[in-house]
C-alpha positions as CSV (number, residue, x, y, z in Angstrom):
1,M,0.0,0.0,0.0
2,K,2.9,2.4,0.3
3,Y,2.7,3.0,-3.5
4,S,-1.0,3.8,-3.5
5,R,-1.7,7.4,-4.5
6,D,-4.9,9.3,-5.1
7,L,-5.2,12.1,-7.6
8,D,-7.6,14.9,-6.5
9,R,-8.7,16.6,-9.7
10,S,-9.8,19.7,-7.8
11,G,-10.0,21.6,-11.0
12,Y,-13.2,19.6,-11.8
13,P,-16.1,20.7,-9.6
14,G,-17.5,17.9,-7.3
15,N,-14.6,15.5,-7.8
16,I,-12.9,14.2,-4.7
17,A,-9.9,12.1,-3.6
18,A,-10.6,8.4,-3.1
19,S,-8.7,8.4,0.2
20,S,-11.2,10.9,1.6
21,L,-13.9,8.2,1.2
22,G,-11.7,5.4,2.5
23,I,-11.4,3.7,-0.9
24,R,-8.3,1.6,-1.3
25,I,-6.6,0.0,-4.3
26,Y,-4.0,-2.7,-3.8
27,P,-1.5,-3.9,-4.7
28,N,0.0,-0.9,-6.3
29,P,2.2,-1.4,-8.4
30,V,0.2,-4.3,-9.9
31,S,1.2,-7.0,-12.3
32,I,-2.0,-9.2,-12.8
33,S,-5.0,-7.8,-11.0
34,F,-5.8,-5.2,-8.3
35,T,-8.5,-4.9,-5.7
36,I,-10.6,-1.9,-4.8
37,D,-12.5,-2.2,-1.6
38,T,-14.4,-0.3,1.0
39,L,-16.9,1.0,-1.6
40,R,-20.2,1.9,0.1
41,I,-23.5,1.1,-1.5
42,A,-24.9,4.4,-0.2
43,D,-22.3,6.3,-2.4
44,K,-24.2,4.9,-5.5
45,W,-21.1,4.1,-7.6
46,Q,-22.1,3.4,-11.2
47,T,-19.0,2.8,-13.4
48,L,-15.3,2.1,-13.2
49,E,-13.1,3.2,-16.1
50,I,-9.4,2.7,-16.6
51,T,-7.7,5.3,-18.8
52,S,-4.2,6.3,-19.7
53,V,-2.9,8.7,-17.2
54,D,-3.5,11.6,-19.6
55,G,-7.1,10.5,-19.9
56,K,-6.9,10.3,-23.7
57,Q,-7.3,6.5,-24.1
58,K,-10.1,4.6,-22.4
59,L,-9.0,1.0,-21.8
60,L,-11.8,-0.5,-19.8
61,T,-15.3,0.4,-18.7
62,K,-17.2,-1.7,-16.1
63,T,-20.6,-1.3,-14.4
64,I,-20.1,-1.5,-10.6
65,S,-23.5,-0.7,-9.2
66,N,-24.2,-2.3,-5.8
67,Q,-20.7,-3.6,-5.3
68,T,-18.4,-3.0,-2.3
69,H,-15.4,-5.0,-3.5
70,L,-13.9,-5.2,-7.0
71,S,-11.1,-7.3,-8.5
72,I,-9.9,-5.9,-11.8
73,D,-7.7,-7.9,-14.2
74,V,-5.1,-5.7,-15.9
75,A,-2.7,-8.5,-17.0
76,K,-3.0,-7.5,-20.6
77,L,-2.2,-3.8,-20.1
78,P,1.3,-2.8,-21.0
79,A,3.5,-1.5,-18.2
80,G,2.9,2.1,-17.3
81,L,0.9,4.6,-15.2
82,Y,-2.9,4.5,-15.4
83,M,-6.0,6.1,-13.9
84,V,-9.0,4.5,-12.4
85,I,-12.1,6.7,-12.5
86,L,-15.0,5.7,-10.3
87,R,-18.2,7.5,-11.3
88,R,-21.3,8.0,-9.1
89,K,-24.9,8.2,-10.2
90,T,-24.6,12.0,-9.6
91,R,-21.7,12.1,-12.2
92,Q,-19.2,12.9,-9.4
93,M,-15.9,11.2,-10.0
94,V,-13.0,9.8,-7.9
95,Y,-9.6,9.3,-9.5
96,I,-7.0,6.8,-8.4
97,R,-3.6,6.3,-10.0
98,F,-1.9,3.0,-10.3
99,V,1.3,1.6,-11.8
100,K,1.2,-1.5,-14.0
101,E,4.5,-3.5,-13.9
């Protein structure tokens, strides 16, 4: 967990750091799959996206409604820095960076 970092995109209204909600991603760096846990049903998460760190290339989109624990396979991604975007029903987003080895 010492490599886990959240990116607060405060320039975007309503977006918050994942750590402020207690959301964790591990392991980070990752080689095969990572886990996101401590999601709360009450937060009404809708989707998870994985993008290139610059946000220009969307690599995965997954519906995550009513889930509190996710395991995401990233074995086929090339090594690099990526962004997980969790999106609520209200369109509010949380960003989490991860490193793929």
